[in-house]
BAKOLVO-71076 format. One record per residue (C-alpha): residue in one letter; x, y, z. Coordinates in nm, 4 decimals. Each point is the difference from the previous one (the first is absolute). Layout:
BEGIN
rest_xx_yy_zz
A_X_Y_Z
...
***
This chain:
BEGIN
rest_xx_yy_zz
M_0.0170_-0.0503_0.0071
N_0.0971_0.4407_-0.1247
V_-0.0262_0.2713_0.2372
V_0.0723_0.3660_0.0535
L_0.1424_0.1668_0.2647
A_-0.2155_0.3225_0.1196
C_0.0840_0.2138_0.2073
D_-0.1905_0.3044_0.1509
L_0.1283_0.2731_0.1969
G_-0.2188_0.0846_0.2489
G_0.0163_0.3501_0.2456
S_-0.0253_-0.2245_0.2305
S_0.1674_-0.3379_-0.0871
F_0.1473_-0.1988_-0.2791
R_-0.1917_-0.2625_-0.1654
A_0.1544_-0.2841_-0.2492
A_-0.1768_-0.3097_-0.1451
L_0.0046_-0.2657_-0.3120
I_-0.2417_0.0646_-0.1665
D_-0.0888_-0.2574_-0.3224
E_-0.1270_0.0568_-0.3609
H_-0.3848_-0.0479_0.0637
G_0.1265_0.2534_0.2988
V_-0.0727_-0.2093_0.3048
T_0.2319_0.1297_0.3266
R_0.2225_-0.3215_0.1085
A_0.1994_0.0855_0.2484
D_0.0320_0.4486_0.1469
H_0.1386_0.0769_0.3303
A_-0.0507_0.3415_0.0984
V_0.2688_0.2004_0.2676
P_-0.0519_0.2990_0.1643
G_0.1247_0.3718_-0.1186
P_0.3086_0.1730_0.0642
A_-0.0692_0.2420_0.3014
L_-0.0344_0.3565_-0.1215
N_0.1886_0.2640_0.0917
D_-0.3178_0.2820_0.1169
H_0.0535_0.2841_0.1243
L_-0.2219_0.3601_-0.0347
D_-0.0084_-0.0161_-0.4507
H_0.2734_-0.1802_0.0114
S_-0.0432_-0.3720_-0.1648
E_0.3223_-0.2148_-0.0465
V_0.0814_-0.3874_-0.0287
W_0.3783_-0.1080_-0.1852
A_-0.0791_-0.2079_-0.3168
T_0.2280_-0.2758_0.1195
A_-0.2456_-0.0758_0.2429
W_-0.2436_-0.0649_-0.2801
W_0.2664_-0.2890_-0.1571
A_0.0446_-0.1559_0.3136
Q_-0.3549_-0.0377_0.0198
L_-0.0076_-0.1520_-0.3708
L_0.2578_-0.2548_0.1322
E_-0.1415_-0.1336_0.2733
A_-0.3453_-0.0339_-0.1068
T_0.1489_-0.1314_-0.4177
A_0.1852_-0.2362_0.2519
K_-0.2697_-0.1493_0.2532
L_-0.1784_-0.0667_-0.3978
A_0.2742_-0.1888_-0.1179
E_0.0111_-0.2210_0.4075
Q_-0.4359_-0.1094_-0.0372
A_0.0710_-0.0404_-0.3562
P_0.3712_-0.1176_-0.1242
D_-0.1596_-0.1336_-0.3571
L_-0.2048_0.2594_-0.0944
F_0.2528_0.2470_0.0768
A_0.2288_-0.1871_-0.2308
S_-0.2872_0.0598_-0.2792
V_0.0119_0.3379_0.0106
Q_-0.0343_0.1119_-0.3658
G_-0.0726_0.3893_0.1032
I_-0.0043_0.2976_0.2852
A_-0.1849_0.3066_-0.0357
I_0.0227_0.2539_0.3002
C_-0.2898_0.3023_0.1120
G_0.0638_0.2548_0.3059
V_-0.1352_0.2902_0.2103
T_0.0239_0.2828_-0.3141
R_0.0649_0.3894_0.0948
T_0.3415_-0.0911_0.2110
Q_0.2860_0.0957_-0.1433
V_0.4148_-0.1868_0.0517
F_0.2031_0.1988_-0.0982
L_0.3599_-0.2244_-0.1410
G_0.3158_0.1103_-0.1045
H_0.2424_-0.0202_-0.2571
Q_0.0834_-0.3713_0.1172
G_-0.3107_-0.0948_0.0864
Q_0.0138_0.0459_0.3126
E_-0.2825_0.1571_0.2634
L_0.0884_0.4196_0.1060
R_-0.2813_-0.0052_0.2647
P_-0.2922_-0.1291_0.1093
A_-0.2553_-0.0088_-0.2152
M_-0.3102_0.1979_0.0205
T_-0.3215_-0.1279_0.0417
W_-0.3097_0.0621_-0.1392
K_-0.1199_0.1606_0.3354
D_0.2754_0.2492_0.0340
A_-0.1178_0.3581_-0.0586
R_0.2766_0.1926_0.0968
S_0.0766_0.1486_-0.4064
D_-0.3753_0.2002_0.1228
G_0.1831_0.3331_-0.0200
I_0.2316_-0.0294_-0.2988
A_-0.3112_-0.1436_-0.2081
A_-0.1682_0.2960_0.0368
R_0.3102_0.2059_-0.1519
L_0.0218_-0.2514_-0.2628
R_-0.3603_0.0802_-0.0796
E_0.0701_0.3139_-0.0437
R_0.2994_-0.0279_-0.1309
L_-0.1362_-0.1461_-0.2820
P_-0.3510_0.1298_-0.0583
D_-0.0159_-0.0690_-0.3115
H_0.1234_-0.4344_-0.0723
P_-0.2180_-0.2340_-0.0102
E_0.0804_-0.1753_0.2460
A_0.0149_0.2889_0.3045
G_-0.3628_-0.0605_0.1184
R_0.0823_-0.3302_0.0814
I_0.3098_0.1060_0.2607
N_-0.0745_-0.0572_0.3508
A_0.2181_-0.1358_0.2883
F_-0.0779_-0.3745_-0.1646
H_0.1549_0.1000_-0.3438
P_0.3368_-0.1527_-0.0849
L_0.1171_0.3019_-0.1464
A_-0.0800_0.2377_0.3326
R_0.1741_-0.3428_0.1482
L_0.2803_0.0874_-0.2293
A_-0.0029_0.3804_0.1205
W_0.0412_-0.0232_0.3177
L_0.3144_-0.2703_-0.0697
V_0.2194_0.3155_-0.1469
E_-0.1209_0.2396_0.2118
N_0.0536_-0.1470_0.3530
E_0.2557_-0.3565_-0.0899
P_0.1451_0.1715_-0.3108
E_0.3666_-0.2743_0.0695
H_-0.3070_-0.2578_-0.0694
A_-0.1194_0.1804_-0.3091
Q_0.3248_0.0306_-0.1599
A_0.0682_-0.3966_0.0617
L_-0.3503_-0.0467_-0.1138
A_-0.0075_-0.2248_-0.3091
C_-0.3630_-0.1626_-0.0306
V_-0.2970_-0.0215_0.1877
L_-0.2597_-0.3299_0.0292
E_-0.2572_-0.0734_0.1298
P_0.0026_-0.2714_0.2702
K_-0.0795_-0.3249_-0.2556
D_0.2592_0.1355_-0.2122
Y_0.2604_-0.0133_0.2562
L_-0.0325_-0.3410_0.0577
N_-0.0217_-0.0614_-0.4012
F_0.3492_0.1326_-0.0277
R_0.1624_-0.1938_0.3275
L_-0.1439_-0.2741_-0.2328
T_0.1321_0.0607_-0.3588
G_0.2860_0.3273_0.0547
R_-0.2952_0.2069_-0.2306
Q_-0.1336_0.2908_0.1170
A_-0.3586_0.0081_-0.1602
S_-0.3165_0.1387_0.0430
D_-0.3473_0.0218_-0.1375
P_-0.2006_0.2829_-0.1413
V_-0.3187_-0.0609_0.2753
S_0.2329_-0.0055_0.2444
L_0.2361_0.2535_-0.1401
A_-0.3103_0.2255_-0.1317
R_0.0635_0.3922_0.2428
L_0.3567_-0.0510_-0.0533
I_-0.0211_-0.0678_-0.4051
A_-0.2110_0.2776_-0.0048
C_0.2452_0.2960_0.1525
T_0.1922_-0.1260_-0.3125
E_-0.1940_0.1727_-0.2300
S_0.0863_0.3353_-0.1263
V_-0.1524_0.3536_0.0277
D_0.1747_0.3089_-0.2193
G_0.3016_-0.2559_-0.0118
H_-0.0196_-0.0524_0.3605
S_-0.1210_-0.2950_0.2221
A_-0.0644_-0.0445_0.3738
F_0.2960_-0.1634_0.0778
E_0.1992_0.3266_-0.1002
A_-0.1413_0.1376_0.3045
V_0.1416_-0.2048_0.2923
G_0.3463_0.0162_-0.2148
L_-0.0228_-0.3695_-0.0395
S_0.0451_-0.1945_-0.3635
P_-0.3234_-0.2349_-0.1135
S_0.3420_-0.2718_-0.0800
V_-0.0808_-0.0981_0.4522
I_-0.3447_-0.2115_-0.1821
P_0.1331_-0.3079_-0.1214
A_-0.1373_-0.2334_-0.3046
I_-0.3667_0.0086_-0.0550
L_-0.1879_-0.3781_-0.0467
E_-0.3501_-0.0970_-0.0578
P_-0.0970_-0.2135_0.3137
I_0.0075_-0.3331_-0.2207
D_0.4176_0.0691_-0.1223
I_0.2587_-0.1314_0.1282
V_0.2295_0.1903_0.2186
G_0.2782_-0.3271_-0.0267
S_0.1057_-0.3189_0.2036
V_0.0585_-0.0883_0.3038
I_0.3889_0.0937_-0.0064
T_0.1909_-0.3184_0.1601
G_0.2089_0.0574_0.3638
L_-0.3174_0.0909_0.1616
P_-0.1171_-0.0762_0.4197
A_-0.1556_-0.3111_0.0085
P_-0.3271_-0.0822_-0.1349
F_0.0771_0.1605_-0.3492
D_0.3557_-0.1930_-0.0622
R_-0.2891_-0.2608_-0.0996
L_-0.1591_0.2506_-0.2325
A_0.3009_0.1344_-0.1362
G_-0.0952_0.0638_-0.3986
I_-0.4121_0.0312_0.0389
P_-0.2051_0.3338_-0.1150
V_-0.0412_0.2824_0.1585
F_-0.2353_0.1943_-0.1183
C_-0.1007_0.3585_0.0885
G_-0.2993_0.0039_0.1878
C_-0.1919_0.3038_0.0752
N_-0.1119_0.1605_0.3534
D_-0.1881_-0.2328_0.1914
T_-0.3573_0.2462_-0.0955
W_0.0289_-0.1192_-0.2829
A_0.0392_-0.3730_0.0202
A_-0.2733_-0.0464_0.2232
V_-0.2211_0.1598_-0.2539
A_0.1383_-0.2505_-0.2098
G_-0.0842_-0.2776_0.2612
L_-0.3256_0.1063_0.0234
G_-0.1185_-0.0182_-0.3783
A_-0.0257_0.4055_0.0070
L_0.2777_0.0736_-0.2088
R_-0.2328_0.1185_-0.3109
P_-0.2683_0.2648_-0.0627
G_-0.3220_0.0774_0.1952
Y_0.1978_-0.1410_0.2762
A_0.0406_0.1027_0.3351
Y_0.2165_-0.1707_0.3383
N_0.0103_0.0904_0.3684
I_0.3343_-0.1281_0.1418
S_0.0150_0.0352_0.3523
G_0.3040_-0.0897_0.1586
T_0.2541_0.1756_0.1952
T_-0.1677_0.2999_-0.1556
E_-0.3238_-0.0115_-0.2252
V_0.0066_0.0279_-0.3814
L_-0.2304_0.0557_-0.2504
G_-0.1241_0.1051_-0.3101
V_-0.1497_-0.0016_-0.3626
L_0.1364_-0.1243_-0.2904
G_-0.0864_0.1115_-0.3514
P_0.0924_0.0721_-0.3702
D_0.0556_0.3417_-0.0515
Q_0.2615_0.3240_0.2343
A_-0.2009_0.1476_0.2732
E_0.0413_0.2571_0.2811
A_-0.2016_-0.0018_0.3526
E_0.0856_0.2021_0.2446
G_0.2309_-0.1316_0.2758
L_0.0735_-0.3592_-0.2165
I_0.2316_-0.0820_-0.1473
S_-0.0462_-0.1267_-0.3642
V_0.2241_-0.2149_-0.2286
D_0.0929_-0.1663_-0.2452
W_0.0007_-0.3977_0.1308
R_0.1058_-0.0772_-0.4288
G_-0.2960_0.0117_-0.1993
L_-0.2894_0.0742_0.3081
W_-0.0196_0.3359_0.2173
H_0.0151_-0.0408_0.3195
V_-0.1928_0.2343_0.2266
G_0.0632_-0.0417_0.3428
G_0.2645_-0.0819_0.3021
P_0.1385_-0.0341_0.3971
S_-0.1135_0.1363_0.2259
Q_0.2170_-0.0173_0.2842
N_-0.2627_-0.1637_0.2548
G_-0.1294_-0.3498_-0.0481
A_0.0603_-0.3257_0.2235
D_0.2178_0.1362_0.1864
T_-0.2720_0.2649_0.1091
A_-0.1938_-0.3515_0.1467
A_0.3582_-0.0910_0.1393
W_0.0525_0.2963_0.1852
L_-0.4328_-0.0516_0.1096
A_0.0676_-0.2772_0.1649
G_0.3281_0.0479_0.2104
L_-0.1615_0.2647_0.1474
L_-0.2713_-0.2021_0.1220
G_0.2487_-0.2171_0.1249
G_-0.0446_-0.3382_-0.2676
Q_0.1566_-0.2075_0.0662
G_0.1130_-0.3068_-0.2908
P_-0.0441_0.0720_-0.4081
V_-0.1811_0.3704_-0.1094
G_-0.2501_-0.1604_-0.1810
E_-0.0910_-0.2223_0.3040
T_-0.0445_0.2890_0.1580
I_-0.1613_0.1937_-0.1714
E_-0.2311_-0.2525_-0.0400
R_-0.0824_-0.0359_0.3043
L_-0.0521_0.3695_0.0506
L_-0.2553_0.0047_-0.2685
A_-0.2390_-0.2470_0.2107
G_-0.0370_0.1584_0.2679
P_-0.3577_0.2666_0.0374
R_-0.0135_0.2403_-0.2141
H_-0.1608_0.3544_0.1080
S_-0.2536_0.2114_-0.2097
Q_0.1560_0.2924_-0.0660
P_0.3244_-0.0949_-0.2206
L_0.3520_0.1509_0.0270
I_0.1824_0.2050_-0.2714
F_0.3999_-0.0561_-0.0260
L_0.2152_0.1520_-0.2040
P_0.3066_-0.2838_-0.0964
Y_0.3104_0.2640_-0.0197
L_0.1440_-0.1650_0.2495
Q_0.3663_0.0797_-0.2099
G_-0.1360_0.2579_-0.2291
E_-0.1530_-0.0777_-0.3551
R_0.0685_-0.0354_-0.3107
V_-0.2137_-0.0032_-0.2446
P_-0.1716_0.1826_-0.0275
Y_0.1132_0.2621_0.1994
W_0.3872_-0.0259_-0.0249
D_0.0087_0.2037_0.3939
P_0.1653_-0.1590_0.2477
N_-0.0925_0.1773_0.2520
L_-0.3306_-0.1834_-0.0284
R_-0.0836_-0.1231_0.3311
G_-0.2240_-0.2421_0.1281
A_-0.4025_0.0658_0.2811
F_-0.2265_-0.2188_0.0855
I_-0.3292_0.2404_0.0224
G_-0.3387_-0.0547_0.1195
L_0.1068_-0.1723_0.3488
G_-0.2313_-0.1074_0.2713
R_0.0243_-0.1461_0.3542
R_-0.1534_-0.2791_-0.1788
H_0.2348_-0.0425_-0.2698
G_0.2094_-0.3111_0.0378
P_0.3239_-0.2430_-0.1891
T_-0.2822_-0.0635_-0.2206
D_-0.0605_0.3312_-0.1659
L_0.3133_0.0374_-0.0287
A_0.0744_-0.2842_-0.1614
Y_-0.2809_0.0817_-0.2894
A_0.0455_0.3940_0.0017
V_0.3985_-0.1484_-0.0854
L_-0.1419_-0.1788_-0.2690
E_-0.2415_0.2504_-0.1553
G_0.2021_0.3164_0.0197
V_0.2655_-0.2566_-0.2804
A_-0.2953_-0.0520_-0.1796
C_-0.1339_0.3738_-0.0669
L_0.3255_0.0578_-0.0607
N_0.0241_-0.2548_-0.2734
R_-0.3530_0.1520_-0.1433
L_0.1507_0.3218_0.0018
V_0.2405_-0.1461_-0.2241
L_-0.2236_-0.2189_-0.2159
E_-0.2515_0.2906_-0.0692
R_0.3519_0.2639_-0.1213
A_0.0915_-0.3316_-0.2537
E_-0.3201_-0.0854_-0.1276
G_-0.0775_0.3821_-0.0133
A_0.3084_0.0238_-0.1716
L_-0.0410_-0.2544_-0.2181
G_-0.3014_0.0377_-0.1016
T_-0.1225_-0.3705_0.0781
R_-0.1528_-0.1702_0.2963
V_0.1635_-0.3050_0.1270
E_-0.2209_-0.3370_-0.0056
E_0.1934_-0.1456_0.3006
I_0.3339_0.0072_0.2550
R_0.2214_-0.2770_-0.0095
F_0.1106_0.0101_0.3795
G_0.3231_-0.1935_0.0989
G_0.3241_0.0759_0.2874
G_-0.0790_-0.0728_0.3559
A_-0.2750_0.1216_0.0736
A_-0.1704_-0.1700_-0.2880
A_-0.0255_-0.2588_0.2593
N_-0.2520_0.1949_0.2272
P_-0.3728_-0.0583_-0.1764
V_-0.1669_0.3328_0.2473
W_0.3342_0.1862_-0.1609
A_-0.1067_-0.0987_-0.3320
Q_-0.3287_0.0487_0.0396
V_-0.0154_0.3406_0.1801
K_0.2351_0.1452_-0.3491
A_-0.2707_-0.1771_-0.2040
D_-0.2658_0.1980_0.2340
I_0.1944_0.3510_0.0010
C_0.1297_-0.0667_-0.3940
G_-0.3780_-0.1192_-0.1243
R_0.1921_-0.2872_-0.2311
P_0.0821_-0.3024_0.0628
I_0.2391_-0.1030_0.1341
A_0.2051_-0.3641_-0.1969
V_0.2995_-0.2009_0.2572
G_0.2728_-0.1495_-0.2270
T_0.0428_-0.3530_0.0570
A_0.3401_0.0362_0.0507
R_0.1099_0.0695_0.3713
E_0.2994_0.2192_-0.1542
P_-0.0568_0.1985_-0.2560
G_0.3354_0.1548_-0.0429
L_0.1694_-0.2912_-0.0400
L_-0.2605_-0.1461_-0.2759
G_0.0252_0.3147_-0.1968
A_0.3980_-0.0497_0.0792
A_-0.0600_-0.3752_-0.0948
I_-0.2156_0.1350_-0.3852
I_0.2779_0.2288_-0.0414
A_0.2660_-0.2613_-0.0244
W_-0.2149_-0.2397_-0.1387
T_-0.1119_0.2341_-0.2912
G_0.4553_0.0738_-0.0054
L_0.0462_-0.3800_-0.0863
G_-0.2668_-0.0377_-0.2486
R_-0.2502_-0.2111_0.1104
F_-0.2647_0.3452_-0.0489
A_-0.0144_0.1592_-0.3168
S_-0.1437_0.3320_0.2438
L_-0.0616_0.0936_0.3279
E_-0.3448_-0.0014_-0.0641
T_0.0287_-0.3096_-0.1106
A_0.1505_-0.1431_0.3168
Q_-0.2428_0.1923_0.2136
D_-0.2658_-0.2010_-0.1606
A_0.2174_-0.3043_0.0868
L_0.1119_0.0555_0.3105
V_-0.2615_0.1626_0.2043
T_-0.3529_-0.1169_0.1628
I_-0.2446_0.2161_0.2398
A_-0.0805_-0.1900_0.2874
R_-0.2912_0.2050_0.0900
C_-0.1850_0.3248_0.0335
Y_-0.0748_0.2481_0.1841
A_-0.3509_0.2102_-0.1670
P_-0.1587_0.3025_0.1645
D_-0.2471_0.0067_0.2377
P_-0.2865_0.3364_-0.0934
A_-0.1525_-0.0822_0.3501
R_0.3408_0.1772_0.0708
R_0.0975_0.2788_-0.2420
P_-0.2440_0.2858_0.1746
A_0.2025_-0.0204_0.3022
Y_0.3071_-0.0099_-0.1768
N_-0.0382_0.2543_-0.1627
A_-0.0628_0.1733_0.2325
L_0.3424_-0.0631_0.1941
Y_0.1499_0.0392_-0.3092
A_-0.0842_0.4085_-0.0270
L_0.0587_0.0346_0.3765
Y_0.4238_-0.1788_-0.0496
R_0.0705_0.2550_-0.2972
Q_-0.1405_0.2953_0.2449
S_0.2207_-0.1114_0.2726
E_0.2515_-0.0825_-0.2260
A_-0.0001_0.4338_-0.1513
A_0.0015_0.0875_0.3705
L_0.2802_-0.1545_0.1190
A_0.2090_0.0053_-0.2203
P_0.1487_0.4040_0.1390
I_-0.0685_-0.2025_0.3555
S_0.2540_-0.2067_-0.0961
A_0.2831_0.1757_-0.1087
D_0.0055_0.2327_0.3260
L_-0.0066_-0.3474_0.1910
V_0.3529_-0.0569_-0.2538
A_0.1349_0.2977_0.0693
L_-0.0833_0.0469_0.3231
A_0.2420_-0.3129_0.0077
Q_0.3169_0.1418_0.0089
N_-0.0983_0.2209_0.3025
T_-0.1438_-0.2664_0.2546
A_0.3295_-0.0877_0.1960
A_-0.1284_0.1446_0.2790
L_-0.3686_-0.1586_0.0145
P_0.0162_-0.2971_0.3185
G_0.1572_-0.3047_-0.1198
L_0.1928_0.1503_-0.3197
A_0.3537_-0.0179_0.1983
N_0.1026_-0.2842_-0.1209
A_-0.2417_-0.1247_-0.2492
T_0.0739_-0.0621_-0.4208
S_-0.2332_0.2060_-0.2140
A_-0.0737_-0.2384_-0.2926
T_-0.2846_0.0196_-0.2360
***
């Protein structure tokens, strides 16, 4: 039996699997993600920690299923995006990678927008934009900026370690590639004093970066010569793993963070949403900063023991008060659709009789309200209404959350059979690249199946419409207060309990 090695570098864990040509996972293993160095608006991690995860997870697969591991035909890795790995001319890591949460370039982003008023990318430059991160590097760490030879995404760094070649794909690096466009003879790169040569070779996701080189640590010493495919970011791969990588489909991936988007045949723009050419499809939507990690925060806050999913299920099983709560899920600022690192979360409407179950439902409903906002903007821009939302990620295992999303968004929610759609999507990339399928669409048709669907309950629609309207009012009212609280954090050292505390987002 032949298999491919599919890997998904997530925000909180690294997953690897051996998947056959029928889409069946024959062996899999997950290891916890490295601890991020988070402080205020900083979020960093050494990329070598991801390499260690890859070695650990694949070594376990080789131990569990040695015969299957020996039959690996190809390797594909997907991974978190909006994260920059900075390499020098010898391929060495110059400094820790800046993760998807890092917002320290917020002020620099504002200055870049002013310097590039006529550039088509200017309106998209914010604290999470790769050009703003590069500008921060130039201003604050000039020695690293001068030594910079290449900027890679996390999965590209792993491909580089496996093959010795630096390359990426046009979806993962879309925002940086857009900065190379010339306006009046000048690119956006000139505004930060760097050359576009820091962008690596650009390949299609199903293209081969290279073969596994010799001399690598176990277990890759056993895979020398096996092709490594370029792959794509974790969202793109998971959408393929949900069978939604085609026009007229919507998806929602709820992992550490929440991602929702709609795919159409034509280019469209929507306020606060990412519009990207997904290789013949136009994607409108994008990642939030908050998702299932918000549920993990609540579980920890309420003293939950054991897996987060089980804790949330226990909380949801309790009695619920008739007056709902509103929850703004902006515990780490927000990306889509606000791109504001200074937004903060809130429970609104708390009364003496509210309990843990009310808080749990509010968290689920708050995230679903954000889903609805993104969906409405995307459908409005594309001029089309999707008939269902393909739902994947850890939260998709919770039937209550799936039903809440269906009720608030007013669309059926379809959950795929694959427990890890990102891994299946990586396998789809590898098997298509190997020639087993004529196209990605053909591979999706063959390998993706739907396990269950959740239809919206018409009886809940009026109440959820009213709750959604209040949610939007609450966002508008509390955003200025969030900004003031963040500013206040710079001058609170005298408050009780802060003398030896470490401020964090």
